[in-house]
N, C-alpha and C positions, 0 to 999 in steps of 0.2 A: 315434137310439133305432139300434141295431145288429142284423139279424135276421141269428142265425146258423146256417145248415144243416150245414156240414160244415165241419172246421178250414182246406180251403183255397178256402173260398167265401163271402166276405163280400159283402155288399151295404149300398153305405154309402144310408141312407136321405136325399134331396134334395128342395129344395122342390118347389112343386108348380106349374104354369105360373102366372106371373102374379106370383108373390110378389115380395118384393123382398130384395133382398143390400145387404150393408151392404160401401160400399167396403173397410173396413178387413179386410172374410173375403177381396175378391180380392185384395189386397195380400199378407193372411197365406198365401194358397193359392199366390202368385206367389212369394215368396220360395222357399217349398216345394219347389216344384215346375218351376220352371224349368227344368231340364235336360229332363224328360219333356214339356213344352209343344213346348219348341225341336225338340226328336225329332219330334214328332207334325207340326211346320210342316214341319220339311223332308225328311219321307217324303211328303207328300201335294204341295209344292208340284213344280211341272213339272221334270223332271233335264235340261228343254232350258236351263237355265238355267246349266247348269254346275257342279261340286260346290261351289267355293266362294262363287259366287254365289248358292245358296241357302241356306249356312251364316248369311251376313247377313242375309238376307233374310228368315230362319225367327227369327233374333233379332230383326229388327226387329220381326214382327209379335207374337212374346209382350211384347216389350217395349212396343208401343204396344194392345195388350190390354186393360187398365185402364180403365177408363170415368172420363172426365172428371167434377172436383168430386168435394166430399167426403161429399156426401146418399148417401140409399141410392140404390139402380139395380133396376130391375126386369127378371125375369128373365125368355128371351124366351119365347115360347110353344110348350113343348117338353114336355106331358104326360112324366111319370114318367121323367125325365131322369134319368141315374144316374154318380155318379163312376167306377163301374166296381171288378171285382175287382182288376185289376192295378194302380190309382191310388188308390181311399180316399180321397180330395183334398176329398171334401163339397162344396155347394152351391157356396161361392170356387172350388173349382178347375173343377167341371162347367160354372160360367158363363163362366172364363176360355176353355176350353176349346173353348168356342161359338165363344167371337170370334177365338180362333186359324183354327179353323175356317176359316168364313165367310169370312177376310179369305185363307184360302191359297187358298179355292175361288174368290174374287173377280178371282184375276190369268188367269184361264184367259178371262173373258172382259168383258175391261176395255179399253176403247175408246181412241182415241189420246189422248185428253185425261182418260180417268177417274181416278182416285186411285191404283189397283195400276198407271198405265202411267208414274207418276214413279218412281223410285228412291227408298226412302227417306234421309232426312241423316243418320240414326246405324240402327246404327253404319257407322263406317267405316274401313277400312285403307288405308293407302298402301302399294306398294310391297311388301307380300307377299300369298301365295294363301294362305287357310286350307282346310284341310278334314280331314275324318274319318280315322283311319288305316283302311286297306285292309282287310278280312276275308279270308276265304279263300274257297275255291271256291263253297259253296254259298249265302253271301251276295251274292258276284257274279252268281249265277247270279238271285238272287231281285229283285236290285236291276234285273237286265235283263228279268224280269218284270212286275215295279212299274213299270218306264220305259214297256211297252208298255199299259199301262193310263191312259183317260181321267183327268181328275183325281178326280173323284167315286168312280172305280172305286177307284182306289186310298185313296181317305178310308175308301171303305166297309172295304177292308182292314186296315185299320189300325185304324179304331176298332171292329171286330169281334178285331182278333188282340191290339194291344198294347193297348188300352183294356179287351179280353174284353165291349164289350158285346153284349146278347143283336139278334138281327137286328131286332124291333120297335123297341128304341131309335136303334139307329144309324140306320132309317131317319125316324125322328122328328129327329135329330140333325142330317141331311142336309139336309130339308125345312126345317128353322130356317136352316139354312145357304145357303140358294138354290136346291138340287138342284132340277130339275125331274122327273126319274125316278129316285130312290133305289131301286127294287126292281130297274131295270137295273142300277145301281153294284153292288148286291150281286151280281147276276147272276155281272158282268166278275169281283169278286173270288173267286165261286167257283171262276175258273179257274184260279189260283194255288195253288199247291203246294207245298208246304214239301219244302226238298232235304236229308234225313238228319235232321236235328235238327226238331224243334218250329218252328211258324212264330213263337208267340211268342219264343223263345231267338233265334232270328234278327233279329227287330225290335230284340231287347234287346242285340245285340250295339255291338264297339265302329266298325261298319260305318256304323250308322246314328247314331252318338252326335255330334250337332254341337254339342256344348260340350267332348270331351274331341277336338283337332285339334292337326293337324300344319300346322309354318307353315314355307314354300318364295318365296322371291323370284319375283316376276314375272318377266316376258322381259328378264334384264338385256342381253342383246344388241339386245330392240326399243327398249328406252329409252333406253339410248346413243344410237342411230339417229335415234330422235327428236328427243333434244336437241341430236345434232351436226346433223340438219337442219333445225331451229329457228335453231339460232346461224347457220349458213350462210344461212335466209332473211332473218335480218336484217340480214346483212352484207352480201348479193346486194342488198335492201331500199336499204343505205344508198347503196352504189356505183352503183345505179341514177337515186339521187335528185341524187347529184353528176353522173353521166354525161349527165343531162339539161339539164346548165349549161355543158357540152364541145362544143369544135366535131365534128363529125361521126365526124372518125378517131379518136377515146377520147385516150386517153393512150400509146397505145401497140396494138401486133398480137399475135398469138399466141394457144392454146389458155389454157383457163380455168384453175385450180390444181385438182390432182388432187382428190376426195372423198376419203371417209374409207376405207381401206383395210384391208377384211375378213381374218380369218385364214386362207389359201389351205387349211391342210388342212381347218376347219370347210368351207368353202365347198365342199370335193371332196366330204364326207363328207355334204352336205349334196341333190348335186346328183344327178338319178337317173339322168340320162343317165353317171354316173363309177361306179356299181353294178357288183362286176366278177359275169361269171356264167360257170360251168363249163360245159366242151362234153359234150354229149349222149353220149358214150363214153369221159369222161376219166376215169369211175371205174372201167374196165375196163385202161386203160393204166396208172395210177396202181401204183408202189409201194405205197400205202398207201391206206385207205378209212375215210375222215371226211368230215363237212361240206362238208371243201375241196373234196371231188368231185361235192357233190350238183348236179346242173341243175338250172335256172330251171324251174318247173313251177306250173302256172296258168294260165288262160284270159286273165289279169289281169296277165301281166307287161309287156305293153307301154304299161299305164297310168301316164301319167306323171304323172298329175297326183295318182295314189290311191301311188303308191310316195315322191311328192314330201309329202304328210302325214305318210306314215308315217316319214321322214327325219326330220320335221321335228318331229315327236311327240317322236323317240329324244334330237332335241339339245336340245331346250328345249319338253317337255310343259309345256301350260298348264293353265288351269282344268277342261278338258273333257274331260282325259286322266286315268285309273286306272292308277297304277300299281304291280305288284306284282313281288317278287322271291324270289328263292332266297336263302337265308341265305348271305352272304359274296360276293353277287352286285355290282358295282355296275351304277349304273343311268345314269352318264353318257353323253354324246356317244363313237362310237365315232370312233377313231386315226387314220380314213381309209375311205376308200369300203368300205363290207359288198357283201357277198357276198349277192345273194338268189336265194332257196332256194324260194320259193312267192308265188306271188300269186292269189286266186282267191276265189269267194263259194261260201260256205257257209251254208245257211241264209238267216238275215234279216243276214249279215252279209259284209261285205269282209274278207279276212284275209291280212296279208304277214306272211313267217318272214325274216327275214335274222341273218347270221352275221360275224362281226368277228374271227372268228379264237379267241374268249376265248368267247364269249359268242351264245348266240341269242336274237332278238328277236322277239316276236310281235306283231304292232299288228292288233286289231280293229274296225272302225267298223259302224255299221251302216247297212244300205243304204239306209234310207227318210229318211238324216240326222238322226235325232232322236235324244238322250241320248249318252251321255256317250261316248269312244273307249276302249281298254282296253290296255295294251302291259306286256308281259309277260318278264322277262329269267331267264336259266337260264346256269351255269355249265356250259363243254362243251369246258374245255380239255385237251390233253392226250386228247383221244375218242379211241377203237379204232374198228376194224370191229364190235365186239360193243356197245358202248354209243354207236355212229351208223345202228345202226338203224329208229329211227325217233323222231318229236317228235309231239304233242299239237296238233294243226294246231284242232282245236275242242273244246269244253266245250259242254255245257250242263247242267242240274239233276244229272241222274242219268247222264248218256251223255257219252263223248266219242269223237272222230274220231283217227285218226294217219295223217301225213303219211310214209311207208313210203321208206326207200333205196331208191337205182334198182338195189339186187344183189338186193332181197327180191323171190324168185319166186311167194311166195302167202303167204296170213298166216289165221289161221286164231284163234280164240276159245277158252280153254279155263277150267276150271272149276277151281281147286286143292283146293278140297275132294272131288270128285272123282276119286281118280288113276286108275280103273278106267276113267275114261268117254271117249268120243270128244272128240276136237277140232271146234269144227262151225265150217268154212270160212267164212272174211271177205269179201265183194265189196269187190275194191278196184278205183280207177277210172285210166284210162289216165296221170290226172296224180301216181298215186302216193297218192292219198285211200282209206281203206276204210269202210267204211258204220261207222254210227254202236253203239257195243256199250255196255252197260253196266259204268259205273266204279265199281268197290268203297269209293272214297273216304269218300264222303257215307253209307253205309250205316250202320243203328244197331245190328243185327241179324247176324251175321257166320253167314251161311245159304249164305252162296257168296264166291267171292272171284273175279273173272274175269281172265282174264293175256291177252297177245296171245302168240302164238305165230309166227313166222315164219321159214320157211326160205328158208336161202340154200343156195347151192352147199356140199356136204360138212357144212350145221352147220344145226340147231332151235335158235331159243332162243326162254326167257322173259319176256316183260318186265312191267311192272306200273304201274299210273299210283298215285301216292302225292300227288296233288295239285298236280304241279306240270309245269313244260312237257317236261321229257324226262323221261319214263319211266325205273324202276327197272331195271336186267337182272338176273335171280334165276338161279344158277349155286349147285350141290351137289359135295362133294369137302373134303377137307384145302384149309387158308388157301395152301399155296406153289405147288396149282396147279389152283384148281375150273374144274370143266369144268361144261357144262351140264347142264339139269334133262332125262335123258333115262332111259328105264328105269322101271319098276315101281316099286323099290326108292325112287332119288330123289324120284319123284311122292307112294310114301307119305309120306315123311320130310314133305314140303312142305304134305302138306294136313293135318298136325295143326300146321304153325308158321305156315301162312298168316295167320291171324288176328288174330296178335302183329305183324302187319305195321302195323297201326294205331298203333304205340310210334314207327314212323318217318317219320309222315307230314309233310309238308312240312318238311320238314328236310334237304335238297337232297341226296336220296339218288341215288349213282352206280351202286350196285349191293350185291345182298345176297345174302348165300353162305348156306350152312345145311351145316354139320356133324356128322356121327355121330360123335361122339368116343369113345365107351364104349358098351357092355353090358352090363347087372347081372343076372345070377341073384337076384330076391328073394328073403327070408326065408320060411318055411314052406310054401314050393311053389306060391309065387304068378304063378309065370312069370319073364319077364326086361322088363327094361327099357331103353329107349336113352335116351342122354343125348345131346342137340344141341347146337349152338352157333351161333345165328344172327348173322351181325356185319353190319351195313349200314356202307358207306365212303362219303365223302362227294367231291363233285365237289371242294369246298375242301382237301381231307386231311382237315384235322381236324374232331373232331364226331362220330366211327365212335361209335355204338351198339351194345353187344354184349349179349345175353341165350344165360342158360343154361338150357335148357329139361329137365326131366323129363318122359320120354314113356311115360307106365305102360303094360302089356297095355290095350286096346283100339283102339277107334277114335277117343277123345274128342277133346278137343283138349291140347293140351301144358302145363304146370305151369311157370309160369317160378321159377327153381330161383334166380337170379340177374341182376344184370343191371350194367351198370358202363358210363360216358362216355369216351370220350376215353382209351382202356385199350389195351394192346398185346397182350392177351390173345385169343386165338384171332382171331389175323391173321398174315398172310406175316412179321410179326418175329418174333411168338413164338407159333408155332401151338401151344399146351400151352394149358390151361385145366382147372381145378378148381370144382365148386361140390358143393352140399348142397342135402338137404332132410328134411323133418319129413312123415315117410311111416306109414298105418295097414293092417294088414294086413286081410285080409277076416277074418281071426278078432278081431279087434279091436286086436290090438297095435301098439304104435307103436314105430318105428324112424327114427336119424337114421341117409341112406345119404348115400353121399359119391360122388362120381364123377369121374374126371381121366383128362388123355387118356395115351397110351402112354408117353410119359417120364419119369412120375411113377416114384419107385422106392416109396416110402413115403406112407400117409397116416394124419395124426393126430387126432383129436375131443378137444376140452378143453369142458368145461362141464360142462352137466347131464346128458351123454352124453359118455362115456370110452372111446377103443379105438385102436387102432393096426392095419394092417393092410400087408402089403406088398404093391406096384401099386395101381393107383389109385384100386381098389374098396375100400367099408367100410359097413359093416353094422352099429351099437350098440341095442342094444334100450334103449330109454328109456321115458317117462312123456307124456301128452298133454301139449303145451305148453312142452315142452323147449327149450331155447337150445343151439348147440354154437359152438366156431369150429374150424375146418378147418384143418389145415395139412398142405403135403406137401414132399415131397423131390425132387429128380433125382437119375441116378444121379451126377452131380460130387459132391453132397452140398450144393450152393445148394437155398436154400430158395423155398417159391412158396405165396402166402397164396391163400385162394376167392378167386374172381370176386366183386365188391363191395363 
């Protein structure tokens, strides 16, 4: 029987304590809800196992959850047990969930010879490392927070969030699984806050899906060395056995044969002693200012063990290293010795930042030794002073810290949505690390948009976090010669365009330019509107994104009139653009408006609204819901199509 209280709140009736569950019910639930049960087991298992081992153990727990035999099985004593709104799996699912939960929690206290101490025979994968697809910054932050919880705390959080069980049922489920302090587990779970999206959305993301997996080979170099070592050991054993029957002088003298010779470039890249380091004042004497002249900073620059772990993770990441990268960025080992930019302690992590001429790599590991390490990559080839002013050295659930360039004199934080407001000064350590500031990446409502303002000799630059290792530089002006965002007009323009930066998050963006290319007097004396083109350029060159925006009178956000990807329009190669919008006047009349840059000689509208005008501006009266195609011509007679 279903008790339906609202369309999105359906509670599944489940068996009372001690009732019988037929094995066929459990089998049907296992087939139907296998991915969800594996996800639950993966989330509850200890992160110290590493992602690949957690995946296999989670599958093993679920595959061993079925009861033995074919007869009915008595339910554990869990009064009021439910399938959960998100599961809706009935008695069979609730029974299997309890079995999986108990098995996952049993691993935390199994003794040396306990059942959980032995790895399951199946599933078993040789030569491959399987792990879920990496998510975004919010998923990573949530995983780090869950890693800090105890196993019962993780179980309470998952049952409450993913399974949507009320706290009373969560306590009963934890007691049935052998947890001694279920209330303490719920208190632990209360400390975990969702990062931007809802907690249920994050737990349901591919980051925690242990059934949709990526495959990588295990450590190929280490495997080759092991096989070589085994072969050499067998040969040595045979030779030694033969030598036991020879005279003391043996068959001859000389050194032993040389062993396996590793690639010199790989060995150099893995040697912390060979890391290159720029001098403290190199940036002042250099003809150019980029990452190559950043000195090595941080209190752990002399920790060879930490640097060695970072280089090893870069060359051959194992199961316990989570790798992420910006689009178009290679994740392979460096071609030779990398440059050390930073090594230090940040919160609960040790962080190393390296540069190989083309990429920035950030390695972070927990200071307590538990949980996975993280390795992030970003392209920075052909960086110049403006785009090498800062990198993100630390990221939390909703805050970031920047490592600033040595030529940055002061740093401040500015809210782009408050163009008339003052920038707030940020504290910067002697090592160049800023205090934590809010990141706009995960916010759901665009009520503010924080940007890092760095002041250098002769320039003040704006940078913003778009969810990647390197912040994007914000500029303003014509595409051929964009300038820094300074002055009231430029800040006012960005205040209405900032919220549209969400369209280019996690896209490998190098810079975003905002260009007010036309101003149009609106019909019926409705004031003047501004046409703005916002273009995001990437580090890889391809993948640029362009938005044409219509900024009506007032202070509201701009409306997107058109958008395009990999279009030369509004860029340095083709600094021209044409876009249109259907607009309603204060009196209720509808118009098709077109705005083009100054190079246009004429604009023509066809379709439900017909008309033409000289220059780049057009207003044609029409009806609600009308559609029209726009076409422009340049002074030389060549045609230009509308963006999008």
